[in-house]
VOSE-102649 format. One line per field, with one value per residue (C-alpha): x, y, z; residue number from 1. Coordinates in nm, 4 decimals. Each point is the difference from the previous one (the first is absolute). Example, Ala and Ser with C-alpha at 12.3 -4.5 7.8 and 13.67 -1.06 7.14 Angstrom:
BEGIN
X <- 1.2300	0.1370
Y <- -0.4500	0.3440
Z <- 0.7800	-0.0660
num <- 1	2
***
This chain:
BEGIN
X <- -1.6497	-0.1681	-0.2150	0.2031	-0.0321	0.2431	0.3495	0.0693	-0.0468	0.0719	0.2301	-0.0839	0.1435	0.4024	0.2196	0.2608	0.0606	0.1021	-0.2828	-0.3485	-0.2883	-0.1972	0.2187	-0.1287	0.1785	-0.1373	-0.1026	0.2989	-0.1512	-0.1286	0.3523	0.1563	-0.2769	0.1273	0.3465	-0.0761	-0.1589	0.3053	-0.1087	0.2318	-0.0485	0.1133	0.1695	0.0186	0.3207	-0.0722	0.0309	0.2685	0.2285	0.0635	-0.3702	0.0220	-0.2366	0.1005	-0.1297	-0.0112	-0.1235	0.0903	0.3025	-0.1427	-0.2746	0.2890	-0.0925	0.2087	-0.2936	-0.0213	0.3953	-0.0164	-0.2409	0.2192	0.2790	-0.1759	-0.1450	0.2916	0.3655	0.0585	0.1138	-0.2511	0.1067	-0.1053	-0.1371	0.0633	0.1727	0.3609	0.0550	-0.1713	0.2481	0.2778	-0.1370	0.0773	0.3638	-0.1455	0.1797	-0.0350	0.1456	0.2201	0.1470	-0.1460	-0.2776	0.0028	-0.3461	-0.2078	-0.2901	0.2055	-0.1061	0.1290	0.1175	0.1862	0.1679	-0.1927	-0.0969	-0.1065	-0.1169	0.1848	-0.1823	-0.2496	0.1377	0.1803	0.1901	-0.2452	-0.0930	-0.3223	-0.3514	-0.0356	0.3431	-0.0448	-0.3391	0.1630	0.2425	-0.2471	-0.2159	0.3279	0.0321	-0.3289	0.1540	0.2251	0.0909	0.2086	0.3891	0.2327	0.1865	-0.3159	0.0197	0.2554	0.1685	-0.0499	-0.3416	-0.2704	-0.2529	0.0906	-0.1004	-0.0838	-0.0488	-0.2746	-0.0354	-0.1660	-0.2586	-0.0926	-0.1331	-0.0758	0.3827	0.1202	-0.2783	0.1416	-0.0837	0.2045	-0.2029	-0.3462	0.1044	0.1315	-0.3108	-0.2603	0.1544	-0.0309	-0.3474	-0.1428	0.1271	0.2497	0.3680	0.1890	0.1389	-0.0984	0.1138	-0.0241	0.1171	-0.0296	-0.2470	0.1183	-0.1926	0.0914	0.2529	0.1906	-0.1129	-0.1258	-0.3618	-0.1326	-0.2545	-0.2455	0.0492	-0.0635	-0.3804	-0.0141	0.3020	-0.1918	-0.3544	0.1447	0.1451	-0.2496	0.1968	-0.0462	0.1692	0.0383	0.2987	0.2469	-0.1874	-0.3416	0.2179	0.1729	-0.3696	-0.0923	0.3075	-0.1025	-0.3517	0.0443	0.4260	-0.1045	0.1802	-0.2185	0.2537	0.1397	-0.2046	0.1864	0.3508	0.1931	-0.1333	0.2666	0.2957	0.0686	0.0096	-0.2786	0.0909	-0.3090	-0.2097	0.0843	0.2357	-0.2075	0.2372	-0.1346	0.0079	-0.0929	-0.2018	-0.1042	-0.0607	-0.1149	-0.3814	-0.0695	-0.3065	-0.1969	-0.2582	-0.1566	-0.2762	-0.3793	-0.0366	0.1255	-0.0701	0.0607	0.3697	0.0628	-0.1441	0.2296	0.3104	-0.0445	-0.0564	0.3586	0.1760	-0.1204	0.0768	0.3579	0.0414	-0.1052	0.2819	0.1828	-0.0520	-0.2361	-0.2732	-0.1173	-0.1634	-0.3140	-0.2142	-0.2207	-0.2025	-0.1364	-0.1578	0.2419	0.3623	-0.0184	-0.0993	0.2902	0.2807	-0.2308	-0.0687	0.3677	0.0839	-0.2588	0.1941	0.3243	-0.0653	-0.0566	0.3655	-0.0756	0.0532	0.3255	-0.1227	-0.3453	-0.0961	-0.2458	-0.1856	-0.2399	-0.1024	-0.0657	-0.0679	-0.0023	-0.3168	-0.0880	0.0954	0.2603	-0.1029	0.2093	0.2896	-0.0557	-0.0809	0.2923	0.2559	-0.1638	0.0185	0.3430	0.1178	-0.2228	0.2041	0.3299	-0.0556	-0.0597	0.2892	0.2152	-0.2071	-0.0119	0.2838	-0.1858	0.0039	-0.3504	-0.0109	-0.1987	-0.2368	-0.2177	-0.0908	0.0192	-0.1168	-0.1790	-0.2450	-0.1773	0.2113	0.3016	-0.1330	-0.1107	0.3423	0.1948	-0.2764	0.0305	-0.3369	0.0874	0.1361	0.3507	0.1102	0.1585	-0.1217	0.1641	-0.1147	0.2543	0.3086	-0.1108	-0.0624	0.3398	0.0852	-0.0800	0.1436	0.3616	-0.0579	-0.0709	0.2432	0.2647	-0.1333	0.0686	0.3298	0.1349	-0.2778	0.2611	0.2573	-0.2285	-0.0127	-0.3070
Y <- -1.8276	-0.0360	0.2567	0.3338	-0.0373	-0.2655	0.0464	-0.3255	0.0263	-0.2805	0.0871	-0.1417	-0.3166	0.0657	-0.0702	-0.0879	-0.3710	-0.0142	0.2051	-0.2048	0.0773	0.2394	0.1440	0.1793	0.3436	0.2772	0.3203	0.2149	0.2889	-0.2279	-0.1188	0.3483	0.0725	-0.3638	0.1293	0.3527	-0.1684	-0.2095	-0.3407	-0.1817	-0.0379	-0.2585	0.1256	-0.2198	0.0148	-0.0136	-0.3693	0.1273	0.1621	-0.1285	-0.2167	0.0463	0.1466	0.2316	0.0825	0.3660	0.2211	0.3660	0.0372	0.2498	-0.2447	-0.2406	-0.2284	-0.3513	-0.1573	0.1131	-0.0093	-0.3962	-0.1019	0.1576	-0.1747	-0.3813	0.0314	0.0881	-0.0488	0.1678	0.3364	0.3047	0.2980	0.4030	0.1418	0.3780	0.2961	0.0100	0.3313	-0.1174	-0.2873	0.2327	0.2475	-0.2873	-0.0825	-0.2966	0.0123	-0.2358	-0.3666	-0.0004	0.2598	-0.2461	-0.1821	-0.3594	-0.1116	-0.0659	0.1237	0.3465	0.0247	0.2873	-0.1706	0.2204	-0.0735	-0.1979	0.1359	-0.0364	0.3131	-0.0027	0.1946	-0.2677	-0.2820	-0.2840	-0.2510	0.1712	-0.3753	-0.0167	0.0880	0.2623	0.1742	-0.0315	0.1734	0.2393	0.0487	0.0445	0.2744	0.1776	0.0397	0.1983	0.2748	0.2433	0.1563	-0.3512	0.0703	-0.2054	-0.1745	-0.1365	-0.2650	-0.2679	-0.0915	-0.3146	-0.0830	-0.2308	0.1994	0.0346	0.3649	-0.0301	0.3594	0.0428	0.1600	0.3355	-0.0389	-0.3148	-0.3165	0.2816	-0.0044	-0.3027	-0.3504	-0.1027	-0.1060	0.2377	0.3017	-0.1929	0.0092	0.3617	0.0908	-0.1621	0.1783	0.3421	-0.0769	-0.0338	0.2935	-0.1765	0.0704	-0.0874	-0.2733	-0.3918	-0.3338	-0.2899	-0.3643	-0.2866	-0.2550	-0.3806	-0.3242	-0.2131	-0.1588	0.2871	-0.0240	0.3681	0.0614	0.0519	0.2084	-0.3306	-0.1179	0.3526	0.0233	-0.2726	0.1640	0.3392	-0.2075	-0.1685	0.3353	0.2120	0.2105	0.2390	-0.1285	0.2447	-0.0548	0.2639	0.0563	0.0956	0.2776	0.1247	0.0477	0.1603	0.2616	0.0788	0.0733	0.1572	0.1907	0.2193	-0.1044	0.0578	0.0889	0.2578	0.2121	0.0213	0.1531	-0.2802	-0.2796	-0.0555	0.0571	0.3544	0.3154	0.2406	0.3873	0.0665	-0.1718	-0.3207	-0.2657	-0.3255	-0.2860	-0.3237	-0.0896	-0.3462	0.0695	-0.3518	0.0053	0.3759	0.1022	0.3349	0.2149	0.2016	0.2956	0.1643	0.2487	-0.0907	0.4030	0.0328	-0.3927	-0.0870	0.1535	-0.1215	-0.3663	-0.0078	0.1309	-0.2299	-0.3177	0.1087	0.0204	-0.3510	-0.1556	0.1716	-0.1208	-0.3495	-0.0115	0.0771	-0.3155	0.1872	-0.2388	0.1055	0.3112	0.1746	0.2978	0.2372	0.2609	0.3503	0.2785	0.2551	0.0704	0.2178	-0.3242	-0.2251	0.1172	-0.1058	-0.3608	-0.0439	0.1090	-0.2951	-0.2171	0.0626	-0.0046	-0.3946	-0.0768	-0.2259	0.2229	-0.0024	0.3029	0.2067	0.1705	0.2997	0.0492	0.3359	0.2305	0.3516	0.2396	0.3917	0.1700	0.3493	0.0327	-0.0324	-0.3146	-0.2055	0.1654	-0.0349	-0.3817	-0.0430	0.1255	-0.1622	-0.3580	0.0745	0.0879	-0.2919	-0.2791	0.1752	-0.0245	-0.3944	-0.0715	0.1889	-0.1135	-0.3608	-0.0432	-0.2167	0.0866	0.1909	0.0794	0.3200	-0.1354	0.3777	0.1264	0.3680	0.1188	0.3267	-0.1993	-0.3370	-0.0882	0.0534	-0.2412	-0.2420	-0.0074	-0.0856	-0.2571	-0.2041	0.1070	0.1762	-0.2309	0.0554	-0.3076	0.1810	-0.0250	0.1517	-0.2743	-0.2088	0.2171	0.0302	-0.3570	-0.1263	0.3483	-0.1738	-0.3545	0.1776	0.2582	-0.3478	-0.1665	0.3193	-0.0045	-0.3653	0.0193	0.2934	-0.0573	-0.2553	0.2811	0.2939	0.1378	0.2099
Z <- -3.9599	0.3158	0.1737	0.0651	0.3446	0.0228	-0.0089	-0.2538	-0.3759	-0.2658	-0.2921	-0.3150	-0.1290	0.0297	-0.3550	0.2388	0.0697	0.3316	0.0847	0.0601	-0.2502	0.2576	0.3150	0.2769	0.0776	0.2131	-0.0755	-0.0491	0.2359	0.2465	0.0591	0.0244	0.2589	0.1732	-0.0026	0.1076	0.3138	0.0965	-0.1591	-0.1882	-0.4096	-0.2210	-0.3559	-0.2316	-0.3066	-0.3638	-0.1216	-0.2474	0.2601	0.3494	0.0237	0.3623	0.2676	0.2585	0.3246	0.0361	0.3227	0.1053	0.1878	0.2501	0.1348	-0.0035	0.3287	0.1553	-0.0997	-0.3281	-0.0777	0.1842	-0.2750	-0.3158	0.1470	0.0403	-0.3321	-0.1754	-0.0416	0.3039	-0.1942	0.0343	-0.2375	0.0907	-0.3263	-0.0443	-0.1832	-0.0291	0.1646	0.2796	0.0567	-0.1180	0.2912	0.2605	-0.1250	-0.1846	-0.3002	-0.3475	0.1244	-0.3248	-0.2505	-0.3163	0.0727	-0.2453	0.1132	-0.3003	0.1206	0.0704	0.4097	0.1899	0.2763	0.2980	0.3324	0.2444	0.3195	0.3411	0.2336	0.2986	0.2397	0.1749	-0.1872	0.1435	-0.2781	-0.2896	-0.0992	0.2167	-0.1669	0.2361	-0.0729	-0.3714	0.0396	0.2007	-0.2591	-0.2929	0.2202	0.0754	-0.3947	-0.0331	0.2341	-0.1689	0.3207	0.0803	0.0054	-0.2501	0.2749	0.1767	-0.2916	-0.0364	-0.3117	-0.0804	0.2005	-0.0094	-0.2531	-0.3425	-0.1862	-0.3579	-0.1861	-0.2316	-0.3224	0.0335	-0.2489	0.1598	-0.1637	-0.2930	-0.0218	0.0908	0.0132	0.3407	0.3250	0.1990	-0.2382	0.0887	0.4167	-0.0571	-0.2510	0.2569	0.3449	-0.2295	-0.1267	0.3383	0.1509	0.2388	0.0626	-0.3377	0.1447	-0.0517	0.1038	-0.2256	-0.0229	-0.2630	0.1202	0.0410	0.0782	0.3258	-0.2172	-0.1121	-0.3726	-0.1141	-0.0734	-0.3302	-0.1309	-0.0426	0.3631	0.1561	0.0373	0.2763	0.1717	0.0036	0.0888	0.3079	0.1393	-0.1007	-0.1755	-0.3700	-0.2788	-0.3319	-0.2600	-0.1568	-0.2647	0.1577	0.2010	-0.3222	-0.1626	0.3167	-0.0139	-0.3486	0.0592	0.2759	0.0396	0.2821	0.3150	0.3015	0.2290	-0.1856	0.1454	0.3743	-0.0139	0.0923	-0.1781	-0.2461	0.2292	-0.1054	0.2011	0.0168	-0.1086	0.2659	0.2454	0.1493	-0.0966	0.1388	0.0913	0.1198	0.3487	0.2067	0.2629	0.0975	0.3860	0.0423	0.1021	-0.2007	0.1384	-0.2693	0.1679	-0.2890	-0.0286	-0.1542	-0.1097	-0.3487	-0.0079	-0.3970	0.0399	0.3471	-0.1094	-0.3014	0.2369	0.2254	-0.2523	-0.1621	0.3593	0.0673	-0.3164	0.0671	0.3016	-0.0733	-0.3151	0.2707	0.1648	0.2825	0.1154	0.3268	-0.1244	0.2066	-0.1406	0.2032	-0.1377	0.1848	-0.1027	-0.1502	-0.0290	0.3162	0.2132	-0.1493	0.2426	0.2981	-0.1479	-0.0679	0.3425	0.1451	-0.2439	0.1096	0.3512	-0.0182	-0.0920	-0.2681	-0.2854	-0.1830	-0.2092	-0.1200	-0.3159	0.0875	-0.3412	-0.0580	-0.2266	-0.0019	-0.2566	0.0253	-0.0002	0.0367	0.3436	0.2847	0.0935	-0.2493	0.1978	0.3210	-0.0141	-0.2432	0.2674	0.2763	-0.1583	-0.1307	0.3622	0.1792	-0.2622	0.0642	0.3938	-0.0344	-0.1974	0.2826	0.3102	-0.1002	-0.1642	-0.2751	-0.3506	-0.1021	-0.3540	-0.1086	-0.2593	0.0027	-0.3299	0.0198	-0.3443	-0.1548	-0.1905	-0.0916	-0.2938	0.1705	0.2367	-0.2303	-0.1650	0.2990	0.0788	-0.3211	-0.0945	-0.3182	-0.2358	0.0356	0.1626	0.2977	0.3550	0.2900	0.2211	-0.1268	0.1451	0.3194	0.0498	-0.1436	0.2261	0.3219	-0.0458	-0.0870	0.3216	0.1879	-0.0857	0.0753	0.3534	0.0547	-0.1441	0.2200	0.3127	0.1911	-0.0157	0.1316	0.3346	-0.0979
num <- 1	2	3	4	5	6	7	8	9	10	11	12	13	14	15	16	17	18	19	20	21	22	23	24	25	26	27	28	29	30	31	32	33	34	35	36	37	38	39	40	41	42	43	44	45	46	47	48	49	50	51	52	53	54	55	56	57	58	59	60	61	62	63	64	65	66	67	68	69	70	71	72	73	74	75	76	77	78	79	80	81	82	83	84	85	86	87	88	89	90	91	92	93	94	95	96	97	98	99	100	101	102	103	104	105	106	107	108	109	110	111	112	113	114	115	116	117	118	119	120	121	122	123	124	125	126	127	128	129	130	131	132	133	134	135	136	137	138	139	140	141	142	143	144	145	146	147	148	149	150	151	152	153	154	155	156	157	158	159	160	161	162	163	164	165	166	167	168	169	170	171	172	173	174	175	176	177	178	179	180	181	182	183	184	185	186	187	188	189	190	191	192	193	194	195	196	197	198	199	200	201	202	203	204	205	206	207	208	209	210	211	212	213	214	215	216	217	218	219	220	221	222	223	224	225	226	227	228	229	230	231	232	233	234	235	236	237	238	239	240	241	242	243	244	245	246	247	248	249	250	251	252	253	254	255	256	257	258	259	260	261	262	263	264	265	266	267	268	269	270	271	272	273	274	275	276	277	278	279	280	281	282	283	284	285	286	287	288	289	290	291	292	293	294	295	296	297	298	299	300	301	302	303	304	305	306	307	308	309	310	311	312	313	314	315	316	317	318	319	320	321	322	323	324	325	326	327	328	329	330	331	332	333	334	335	336	337	338	339	340	341	342	343	344	345	346	347	348	349	350	351	352	353	354	355	356	357	358	359	360	361	362	363	364	365	366	367	368	369	370	371	372	373	374	375	376	377	378	379	380	381	382	383	384	385	386	387	388	389	390	391	392	393	394	395	396	397	398	399	400
***
C-alpha cells in the first residue's frame, strides 16, 4: 500500500481474468468520507455478477450539476436507493408482483416530485425528486407515479445480505451518516458501451473521483458492522418514541446565522460544529457564526444580526450549568424571554439552543462529548431549516 495519508491503495494481484494484475482502488474509509461530504464516488460490481461500475452520491446532496453529470455519463436512467419502507411511505410500491430479473432487483414505481418540478425530466427536477425522497414529511400525493426517477429498494442488511450496488449505495449513505437515500447510475462510455472494472480507473482519475469495489465494502461492513447514523432518531426512517425525528430538508439558498457564547467553550464549540454540519447536510451554504462572551449576551447579538434583514433564520447557542446561587435561574429566564421575543418581534425563526443543565456531565452528554454519538446541535440545525422553509411557504399568504 501507499502511505496512510493517501486515499488510494493497491490490491494484491487479482485472480479475476478481467481485472488487471494490480488495480488501484481507493481506501474504503476515504470513499465513505468523500460520499459524506456530498462528492460522487464510484462503486465497482463483482466480475462474477454484473461487472458494472456505478456512480453513487448522496440524495440529500443532489444538485442539478451533479445529476447532469450522472445523466451524461450513463444511459440516462438514474436510480434512487433506499429501504422499502421509505418508498412505501411515499406510495411508491413495487413495480411488479413477481420479479423475473435474474439479479432480483427490487424495482419500485418511478416517480417525480411534483412541487417545484416542471416535466420532471431535467437534471434540476430529478435532483429535486432525489432530495424530496429524503424528507419523510413530504406527502404521497406530491409524488407522481410514474415519473423520471427510479426507486430501487435495498436489502435491510445492505451488502452483507445482498452484494449489489443498490445495497452498496444504501450502505454508503448509512455509513457516512447522511440520510439513508442515495442516487446511482451505471457508467457508460461515449459510444454507449458499459464501463467495466478494468477500464474504470481512467474515468475515476480524469474526473477526480475515488473508486472502490463491492468486495471492499463487504469487508468494511464485516469489520465494522455498526452504522454511525443509527445514533440519531430518524436516520433509519423509523419514528422515535422520545426526542425529535429528523427528516432531511433542502435549504439551498437560505442564509443562516449562528450566535454562540464563548463561556463553557468546549461544549459550545461542539454544539456549533454539529449545527453547522446539519445545515450543510441540508444544502445550506451561506452560514455566518458570531461569538459573544456568555449566554446572557446572545439575544442582543442575535438582535443586531436580525436588524440587518439579511438572515432567514438564526440559531442561538449557549450553555448554562447550575451552580450554588440563583444566578443560573436569573440568566436562564432572561435568555429564554429574550430569544422568544426575537421570534415574535422579527417574525424570523430563532432556534433556542441554550443548554440548561444541572452539571457538566449532562452538558457533555448533550454536546456529543461523552462518546454516546448524540449531539443536540444537529437537531437545532435541522429545526432551523425546517422552520425557515415553513415560513417561506406561508409568508406570501400572511398579513402579519
